[in-house]
N, C-alpha and C positions, 0 to 999 in steps of 0.2 A: 424511411428517419423516425426512429425510437422518439416515445414522446419523451416525456421532460420525466414523468414517475420509470419510466423502462431507464432511463438514464441513473437513476439515481439510488436505485433498484442494481444494475452493477454498480456505480461506486462503492455501494455501501459492503453488496458482495467480494468488490475489491479492498476493500478496507480490513477486511472481518479475513482474506483469504493472506492479511500482510500481520496484523496482530496472529496471525498463526502460526504465521511460517516464524515470527518474532522470537514467540513467546516459547514456539517451541526448540530454538534454540535456547534458548533462556538472557536473551537481550533483553535490557529495560530498554522504554521509552528513551531515557536521555541518552546511555551506551548508542543504541541506532540512531540515534541523529546524528551525533556524533562522525560516527562510523560511515551516513550518507551521505555529512552532511549539507543536513535540514535543521531549521531550526526546530524547537521540540513544539513548541506549539505548533507545527504544520503537522507534523509523523499524527500527534494527536485528531488531528482534522480529516491526514487519512483514513488515518486508522475507521475513525464514527465515517467515512464515508459522508464529510463535507466538502470535499474539494473536489471540484478536476485536475489534474495536475500537465506535466507535458512528459510527451515522447518520456526527454531524457530525465527526465526525475524518476519515471518506469526505469528506465534503465538502472540506473544507480543504483533503484531500491532494490530488483535481483540481484545485483552486484555485490551487493552489502551481504544479505540473505544468503546469494548463494546456493540460488534453489532453481531446479528449471521453470522457462514463466508456463508453463502448462498450471502447475502450483497455487499463480497467482491472477493471470488470469481465463485460465484454461476453460473453464464451460461457461464461459454471459457469454 
């Protein structure tokens, strides 16, 4: 079982991956929140690595960014 520290590191890496993909496509946080039907504050927390999300939210993020899974969670 991963430690709390390891989980936090994974959440931060995932958040950074989401931010990289989003900014690479020129999408603002507000636009992205609307695209994936999330509150702007939730998007901010995800990108900061502050919250653990449901798999259904992960799927909406992946579809919204239109990127392969490994770009979001690849080497975690």
